[in-house]
Structure formats: structure tokens, C-alpha cells
N, C-alpha and C positions, 0 to 999 in steps of 0.2 A: 456321187452322193454317198453319204455315210449315215449310219444309224447308230445311236448310242444304245448299248446293251450292257446291263450289269450282271455279273456272274459271281458266284462264290467258288473259291478254289481251296484245296487243302493247304495247310500252313507251309509245307515244303515248297509247293508251287508258288505261293504268294511270296515267299522269301526269295525265290529265284527271280520272279518278276520284279521285285523291288530292286534287285541288283541291275536290272536292265535300265532302269531310270524311268521316271514317270512320263517323260515326253516320248518315250519309245515303246511303251508297253503295247499300245494299240497296234502298231506296225508289227511288233514281234509276234503277238497273238494271231494277227491276220496271216502272216507268213506261215506260222505253224499250222493253222487250219487249212490254208490253201495246199500246203504240202500233204496233209492228211487226206484231203479230198482227191488230190492227184494220185496218191498211193492207192486209195480205194478203187479209183477208176482203172488204174493199171492192173490191179489184181483181178478186177472184173473181166478186163480184156484177156488177161492170161487164162482165166477160167474158161472163157469162150474159146480161145485157141486150143486149149487142151481138150475141151469137149468135142471140138470139131475133128481132132486127130485121134487121141486116145487118152485115157487117164494116165497121168504121169506117175512114174515111180517117185517115192519121196525124195531121193537124191536129185532127180531132175527138177522137181518143184522147188526145192531149196536152192538149187543153182540158178533157176530162173528168177527167184525172189532176190537173191544176192545181186544178180545182174541189174534188176530194177533199182536196188539200193545204190549201186555204183553209178547208174545213170542219173539218179536224183542228186547224188553228191556232186557229180560233174556239172550238172545244170546249175546247182546252187553256187558252186565256185565260179562258174563262167559268168553268172549274173553279177557276182561281186568283182569281176575283173581279174580273177586269179585262176590259173590252171593247176592249182595244187592238188 
């Protein structure tokens, strides 16, 4: 099931979306929002893990966030059929 939602975006974002093509904008935006939601959940879980152990030093937190970024990139590439 889908629901139509109308949003306003800044000109630079609109220009980028126009380059995606009108038939692909919904999928593009949906993928971006799902990625953002997954990232928020991962950061929440990371906060819980650090709270259960100890507050991380900034370099440890940054390293953990970079790891999450690498995992997300791998997952995205894997879904596209590429291991780049």
C-alpha cells in the first residue's frame, strides 16, 4: 500500500530530484528515508551499547560511526548486486 504525500524542498534538492527522473523520485526518496531511519536506529543501539559498558571516548565513537557507515555502504552495494 502506498500513500501520496506532497512535500516542499529547497531548490538545490528539487534540482537534484529532477535529475533522478519523474518516474523514479518516489523510490529515490523512499530509499533515502529508509536509510535515514536505519541510521537513527543503529545510532540508538550504539548509544545503548555504550551506556551498558561505558561512555566512549570521542575517537571510539567516531570509529563506531564510521563502521556503521561502511556497513550501510556494503548493504546498499550488495542490494544493487555489486560488491564495490
